[in-house]
C-alpha positions in Angstrom: 88.8 129.8 86.8 92.1 128.5 88.4 93.5 125.3 87.0 93.7 122.8 89.9 97.4 122.0 89.1 98.1 125.8 89.7 96.4 125.9 93.0 99.6 125.4 95.1 101.3 128.1 93.1 98.4 130.5 93.7 98.2 129.8 97.4 102.0 130.4 97.7 101.6 133.9 96.2 98.4 134.6 98.1 100.1 134.0 101.5 102.7 136.7 100.6 100.4 139.1 98.9 96.8 138.6 100.2 95.3 141.9 98.9 96.7 141.3 95.5 95.5 137.7 95.4 91.9 138.9 96.4 92.0 141.4 93.5 93.1 138.6 91.1 90.3 136.3 92.3 87.7 139.0 91.8 88.9 139.8 88.3 89.2 136.1 87.4 85.6 135.5 88.4 84.4 138.4 86.3 86.5 137.3 83.3 85.0 133.8 83.3 81.4 135.2 83.6 82.1 137.3 80.5 83.7 134.4 78.7 80.6 132.2 79.1 77.8 134.8 78.9 78.9 138.1 77.4 79.1 137.2 73.7 82.7 138.4 73.1 82.7 141.3 75.5 85.0 141.3 78.5 85.2 142.8 82.0 88.2 145.0 82.5 91.4 143.0 82.3 93.1 141.5 85.4 96.5 142.2 83.9 98.0 144.6 81.4 101.4 143.9 79.9 103.4 146.7 78.4 105.7 145.3 75.7 108.1 148.2 76.3 110.7 147.5 73.7 111.8 144.7 71.3 115.5 145.6 71.9 117.5 143.2 74.0 121.2 143.1 75.1 121.5 139.3 75.1 121.1 136.6 72.5 119.8 133.6 74.6 119.9 130.4 72.5 116.3 129.3 73.1 114.6 132.7 72.9 111.9 133.1 70.3 112.7 136.8 69.8 116.5 136.9 69.8 117.6 133.3 70.0 119.2 131.0 67.4 116.0 131.1 65.2 114.5 134.2 66.9 112.2 136.3 64.8 113.5 139.7 65.9 116.6 139.2 63.8 114.5 139.5 60.7 112.8 142.7 61.7 113.8 146.1 60.3 115.8 148.6 62.5 112.9 151.1 62.5 110.5 148.7 64.0 113.0 147.6 66.6 113.4 151.3 67.7 109.7 151.8 68.3 108.4 152.4 71.8 105.7 154.3 73.6 106.8 157.4 75.5 106.3 158.0 79.1 103.3 160.4 78.6 101.5 157.9 76.4 101.9 155.1 79.0 101.0 157.5 81.8 97.7 158.3 80.0 96.8 154.6 79.8 97.7 154.1 83.4 95.5 157.0 84.6 92.6 155.5 82.6 92.9 152.0 83.9 93.8 152.7 87.6 90.1 152.6 88.6 90.0 148.8 88.1 93.5 148.1 89.6 95.0 145.8 86.9 98.3 144.0 87.6 100.9 145.8 85.4 103.8 143.8 83.8 106.7 145.4 82.1 108.2 143.1 79.4 110.3 143.1 76.2 112.9 142.5 74.8 114.7 143.8 77.9 112.3 146.4 79.4 115.0 148.2 81.3 116.4 149.3 77.9 113.4 151.5 77.5 114.6 155.1 78.3 111.6 155.8 80.5 111.4 152.5 82.2 112.1 153.8 85.7 109.7 156.7 85.4 107.1 154.3 84.3 107.8 152.1 87.3 107.5 155.0 89.6 104.2 156.1 88.1 102.7 152.6 88.4 103.5 152.6 92.1 102.3 156.2 92.5 98.9 154.9 91.4 99.2 152.1 93.9 99.0 149.4 91.1 100.8 146.0 91.4 103.9 146.0 89.3 106.0 143.1 87.9 109.0 143.4 85.6 110.3 140.5 83.6 114.0 141.1 83.1 117.3 139.4 82.2 118.8 141.2 85.2 121.9 142.6 83.5 120.9 146.2 84.2 119.6 145.6 87.6 122.5 146.9 89.7 122.3 150.5 88.4 118.5 150.8 88.8 118.2 148.9 92.1 117.9 151.9 94.4 115.2 153.6 92.3 113.3 150.4 92.0 113.3 149.7 95.8 112.6 153.3 96.7 109.6 153.2 94.3 108.1 150.3 96.3 108.2 148.0 93.3 106.4 144.7 93.9 108.1 141.8 92.0 111.3 141.2 90.0 111.0 138.2 87.7 114.6 137.5 86.7 115.4 135.0 84.1 118.3 132.7 84.9 119.3 129.4 83.3 121.8 127.8 85.6 125.0 128.5 87.5 127.6 131.0 86.2 129.3 128.9 83.5 126.0 127.4 82.2 124.0 130.7 82.3 126.8 132.6 80.5 127.0 129.9 77.8 123.3 129.9 77.1 123.1 133.7 77.2 126.1 134.1 74.9 127.9 136.7 77.1 130.8 135.9 79.5 130.3 137.4 82.9 126.6 138.0 82.6 125.7 135.8 85.6 127.9 137.8 87.9 126.4 141.0 86.7 122.9 139.7 87.5 123.9 138.5 91.0 125.5 141.9 91.7 122.2 143.5 90.9 120.3 141.0 93.1 122.7 141.6 95.9 122.2 145.4 95.7 118.4 144.9 95.8 118.7 142.7 98.8 121.0 145.1 100.6 118.6 148.0 100.0 115.7 146.0 101.2 117.6 145.3 104.4 118.5 148.9 104.8 114.9 150.2 104.3 113.5 147.2 106.2 111.3 146.2 103.2 110.0 142.8 102.0 109.6 144.1 98.4 110.4 143.7 95.7 110.0 140.0 95.8 112.6 138.2 93.8 111.3 135.4 91.6 113.9 133.4 89.7 112.5 132.1 86.3 114.3 129.3 84.6 113.4 128.2 81.0 113.9 124.5 80.6 115.9 123.8 77.5 118.1 121.1 75.9 121.1 123.1 77.3 120.2 122.9 81.0 117.5 120.3 81.7 120.0 117.8 83.1 121.5 120.4 85.4 118.3 122.0 86.9 119.5 121.4 90.4 122.1 124.1 90.0 119.2 126.6 90.1 118.5 125.6 93.7 121.8 127.0 94.8 121.3 130.1 92.7 117.9 130.8 94.2 119.3 130.3 97.7 122.3 132.6 96.9 119.9 135.2 95.5 117.6 134.9 98.6 114.8 134.4 96.2 111.1 134.2 97.2 110.4 131.7 94.5 111.9 129.5 91.8 109.8 128.5 88.8 110.9 126.1 86.1 109.1 126.9 82.8 108.6 124.1 80.3 110.0 125.1 76.9 107.7 126.8 74.3 108.3 125.3 70.8 106.4 124.4 67.7 106.5 122.3 64.6 106.4 123.9 61.2 103.2 122.1 60.4 101.3 123.7 63.3 102.3 127.2 62.1 101.0 126.2 58.6 97.6 125.2 60.2 97.5 128.5 61.9 97.4 130.4 58.6 93.8 129.3 58.0 92.8 131.3 61.1 95.1 134.2 60.3 93.4 134.6 56.9 90.0 134.4 58.6 91.0 137.2 61.0 93.2 139.2 58.8 96.4 139.0 60.8 99.7 137.2 60.9 101.2 134.8 63.5 104.7 135.1 61.9 106.3 135.8 65.3 105.5 132.3 66.3 108.1 131.2 63.7 110.8 132.1 66.3 109.7 129.0 68.2 110.0 126.4 65.4 112.7 124.1 66.6 113.3 120.7 68.1 113.3 120.8 71.9 116.1 118.2 72.3 114.7 117.2 75.7 114.2 113.7 77.0 110.9 114.0 79.0 111.6 110.8 81.1 114.9 112.2 82.3 113.4 115.6 82.9 110.6 114.1 85.0 113.1 112.3 87.2 114.8 115.6 87.7 111.5 117.2 88.7 110.7 114.4 91.2 114.1 114.8 92.9 113.8 118.6 93.1 110.2 118.6 94.3 110.9 115.9 97.0 112.7 118.4 99.2 111.8 121.5 101.1 113.4 124.9 100.5 113.5 128.4 101.9 111.7 129.6 98.8 108.6 128.3 96.9 109.3 126.1 93.9 107.3 124.7 91.1 107.3 123.5 87.5 105.0 125.2 85.1 103.0 123.8 83.5 102.7 121.2 86.2 102.7 117.9 84.2 102.5 114.3 85.1 105.1 112.0 83.5 102.5 111.0 80.8 101.6 114.5 79.9 105.2 115.6 79.9 106.0 112.9 77.4 103.1 114.1 75.2 104.2 117.7 75.5 107.7 117.1 74.2 107.2 114.2 71.8 103.8 114.5 70.2 103.9 117.0 67.3 100.0 117.3 67.4 100.0 117.6 71.2 96.9 119.0 72.8 96.7 119.5 76.6 95.0 116.7 78.5 95.6 117.8 82.1 94.6 121.4 81.5 91.5 122.7 79.7 92.2 123.0 76.0 90.8 126.5 75.8 92.4 129.9 75.9 90.8 132.5 78.1 93.7 134.9 78.1 92.0 137.5 75.8 89.3 138.0 78.5 91.9 138.4 81.2 95.1 140.0 79.9 95.9 142.8 77.4 99.3 143.3 75.7 100.1 146.9 74.6 102.9 146.9 72.0 105.5 149.6 71.2 103.3 151.0 68.4 100.3 151.4 70.7 98.4 148.3 69.5 96.4 146.5 72.1 96.7 142.8 71.3 95.3 139.5 72.7 98.6 137.6 72.1 102.3 138.3 72.2 103.0 136.5 68.9 100.1 137.4 66.7 99.7 140.8 64.9 95.8 140.9 65.5 95.0 144.2 67.2 91.9 145.2 69.1 92.8 148.9 68.5 95.5 151.5 69.2 95.8 153.5 72.3 97.2 156.4 70.3 93.9 156.7 68.5 91.3 155.7 71.1 91.0 155.0 74.8 92.0 151.7 76.2 88.4 150.9 77.2 87.2 151.3 73.6 90.0 149.1 72.3 89.4 146.4 74.9 85.8 145.8 73.8 86.0 147.0 70.3 84.2 145.2 67.4 87.6 143.7 66.5 88.1 142.4 70.1 84.6 140.9 70.1 85.3 139.2 66.7 88.6 137.7 67.9 87.1 136.4 71.1 84.1 134.9 69.2 86.5 133.0 66.9 88.7 131.8 69.8 85.8 130.7 71.9 84.4 128.7 69.0 87.7 126.9 68.4 88.8 126.6 72.1 92.3 127.3 71.1 94.1 128.1 67.8 96.8 125.7 66.5 99.7 127.7 67.8 98.2 128.0 71.3 99.0 124.5 72.4 102.3 125.3 74.2 101.7 128.9 75.0 102.3 129.9 78.6 99.0 131.7 78.9 97.0 128.6 78.0 98.1 127.0 81.3 97.9 130.1 83.4 94.1 130.6 83.4 
């Protein structure tokens, strides 16, 4: 239900947001019951992620969408301009509010969606828990609307101090823009005497920053962050994507978007683990963790074994029983990087897509295999 290695992380969030944590625990119990006993059906999802837009204003080197080998570069302009309108998203929110899912806004850069602020306001109007995953570049101009709406969490992606972050993101001055936005959020929180939105700094470990991770400690303090999470890099070998094609043919879908993660990590796991030990040995004003939370042995396997399978976490994906991804075209998908669709919210209700025949078929196939080949370094595999 909750990987033991994630227990500290869960407790840290529960202390700050007890009601939210209790809702998560109830949903997680239901999801696992359905995973084992419901033959491909699922309880209502704990979380719904709206993939608001594929557009992004940065070109981060390690990004599977817009990075050096990112898949979005090969997509046609029409597809990149797709997004669900406010009314379409509002209709889904009205339907799902009864089971109180956590709502995450994601992209691309979600703040580039023309209705993003209206969507955020409506999420909070319905008293749902809202998280946005953003690069922070547009934060300053939307800070007041966000704070006044009562938004819950800002997950802001930062790679290092100003010179390092700007180099990785490919845009001079972008770090200062992000910090100006964070400062504005903090000022407004003080003015209104609010604790939210919580500021969570998210750092993707890569070959460009893994030897300078301590710089994020000063960034998090400067941002008055509530948490700092270092995410191990998602990457794949070409052979793994080739193995995935067997399952794609079986299910009638494509995992082509995973091709944006085919690259060499360029990380020495022994040196990374030493960094981890030094960072975790101290106490900070904010919570801090590495995700997934690996031992030295598992970290070496993760980065050096092309056929790596998790040994310290369960080698099974439960995400399609827990989280739904709604894409700009309206498709409800079990995975961010696979085209398989349970159905489309423009055609039928969310409830009908979530437990459609196609959803049951996918969950059956996944449960039988435990994980598909491309799953082995996916974030969601370690979350649940």
